[in-house]
C-alpha positions as CSV (number, residue, x, y, z in Angstrom):
1,M,86.8,149.7,127.2
2,D,87.6,152.9,125.5
3,T,86.0,154.3,122.4
4,N,88.3,152.4,120.0
5,G,87.2,149.0,121.5
6,S,90.5,148.5,123.3
7,M,90.5,147.3,126.9
8,Y,93.3,149.7,127.8
9,S,93.0,153.4,128.0
10,D,95.8,155.8,126.9
11,E,96.3,156.8,130.5
12,S,97.2,153.3,131.7
13,L,99.9,153.1,128.9
14,S,101.5,156.4,129.7
15,P,105.1,156.3,130.9
16,T,104.5,158.4,134.1
17,N,105.1,155.5,136.5
18,V,108.3,154.4,134.8
19,T,111.6,154.8,136.7
20,A,115.1,154.7,135.3
21,A,115.6,151.2,136.7
22,D,112.5,149.9,134.8
23,Q,113.8,150.9,131.5
24,C,115.4,148.1,129.5
25,T,117.9,148.7,126.8
26,T,117.4,147.0,123.5
27,K,121.1,146.8,122.8
28,L,123.2,143.8,123.5
29,P,126.5,144.4,125.3
30,T,129.7,144.5,123.4
31,V,132.5,142.0,124.3
32,Q,134.4,144.8,126.1
33,E,131.3,145.7,128.2
34,Y,130.7,142.0,128.9
35,L,134.3,141.4,130.0
36,D,134.2,144.5,132.2
37,G,131.2,143.1,134.0
38,L,132.7,139.7,134.8
39,N,133.5,138.9,138.4
40,Y,135.4,135.9,139.8
41,P,132.5,133.4,140.3
42,I,131.2,134.0,136.8
43,A,134.7,133.7,135.3
44,L,135.1,130.4,137.2
45,I,131.8,129.1,135.7
46,I,132.9,130.1,132.2
47,V,136.3,128.4,132.6
48,S,134.6,125.2,133.9
49,T,132.2,125.4,130.9
50,V,135.1,125.6,128.5
51,I,136.8,122.6,130.2
52,L,133.7,120.5,130.0
53,S,133.3,121.5,126.4
54,I,136.8,120.3,125.7
55,A,136.0,117.0,127.4
56,T,132.8,116.7,125.3
57,I,134.9,117.2,122.1
58,S,137.5,114.7,123.2
59,I,134.8,112.1,123.9
60,F,133.4,112.8,120.4
61,F,136.7,112.0,118.8
62,K,137.1,108.8,120.8
63,N,133.6,107.7,119.8
64,A,134.0,108.7,116.2
65,Y,137.2,106.7,115.9
66,H,135.3,103.6,117.1
67,I,132.4,104.2,114.8
68,L,134.6,104.7,111.8
69,H,136.5,101.5,112.5
70,R,133.7,99.2,113.7
71,T,130.5,100.2,112.0
72,P,129.2,98.9,108.6
73,K,129.9,101.3,105.8
74,Q,126.3,102.2,105.2
75,F,125.9,103.6,108.7
76,K,129.2,105.4,109.2
77,T,128.4,108.9,107.8
78,K,125.0,109.1,109.4
79,S,126.2,107.8,112.8
80,V,129.1,110.4,112.9
81,L,126.7,113.1,111.8
82,L,124.5,112.2,114.8
83,L,127.4,112.0,117.1
84,T,128.5,115.5,116.2
85,I,125.4,117.1,117.8
86,Y,126.9,117.3,121.3
87,P,130.3,118.9,120.4
88,L,128.6,121.3,118.1
89,I,126.0,122.4,120.7
90,T,128.8,122.9,123.3
91,L,131.0,124.7,120.9
92,F,128.3,127.2,119.9
93,S,127.2,127.6,123.5
94,V,130.8,128.6,124.5
95,V,130.9,131.0,121.5
96,S,127.6,132.5,122.6
97,I,128.9,133.0,126.1
98,A,132.1,134.6,124.9
99,V,130.4,136.8,122.3
100,P,127.0,137.9,123.6
101,R,125.9,139.4,120.2
102,A,126.4,136.0,118.5
103,F,123.8,134.3,120.7
104,F,120.9,134.5,118.2
105,L,123.1,133.2,115.3
106,C,124.5,130.4,117.5
107,D,121.1,129.4,118.8
108,T,119.7,129.3,115.3
109,V,122.5,127.1,114.1
110,M,122.0,124.7,117.1
111,H,118.3,124.4,116.4
112,V,118.8,123.8,112.6
113,Y,121.5,121.2,113.3
114,F,119.2,119.5,115.8
115,M,116.5,119.3,113.2
116,V,118.9,117.8,110.7
117,C,120.0,115.2,113.3
118,A,116.4,114.3,114.1
119,Y,115.8,113.7,110.4
120,V,118.9,111.5,110.1
121,F,118.0,109.7,113.3
122,F,114.6,108.7,112.0
123,G,116.2,107.7,108.8
124,L,118.5,105.4,110.6
125,V,115.6,103.9,112.6
126,G,113.6,103.2,109.5
127,N,115.3,100.7,107.2
128,G,118.7,101.9,108.1
129,G,118.5,104.5,105.4
130,W,116.9,107.8,104.6
131,L,113.2,108.2,105.3
132,V,110.9,106.8,102.7
133,P,107.7,108.8,101.9
134,V,104.6,107.3,103.4
135,G,103.0,104.8,101.1
136,V,106.0,104.2,98.9
137,Y,107.6,100.8,99.6
């Protein structure tokens, strides 16, 4: 310990052993820098991701059609809201791959929507409606 009570001395924190390869930038790449760094295998992975995302969205529309035509009226909105989680997640994942700087925004939207869907899911499980506060029946 040094005189300030810290376990690390100032000498161990000095940047004398840091090389140029060890330094990490705090900037995210621009879209142009990102596209310049793409190679064939990574582009192939991105294209397959887009194709799978389109398949997920088409499956959503097929399932939403069946829910809207065969589900009781009280469950339609909540069921379609829950069903939208997969296309929304895949859409924002593709956007965050295409625009690297949008990752944090897309990730935040995905997490918030997941929380909303969890709330709606538990509302559907309990009495088929919205959650009722504990002790109120």
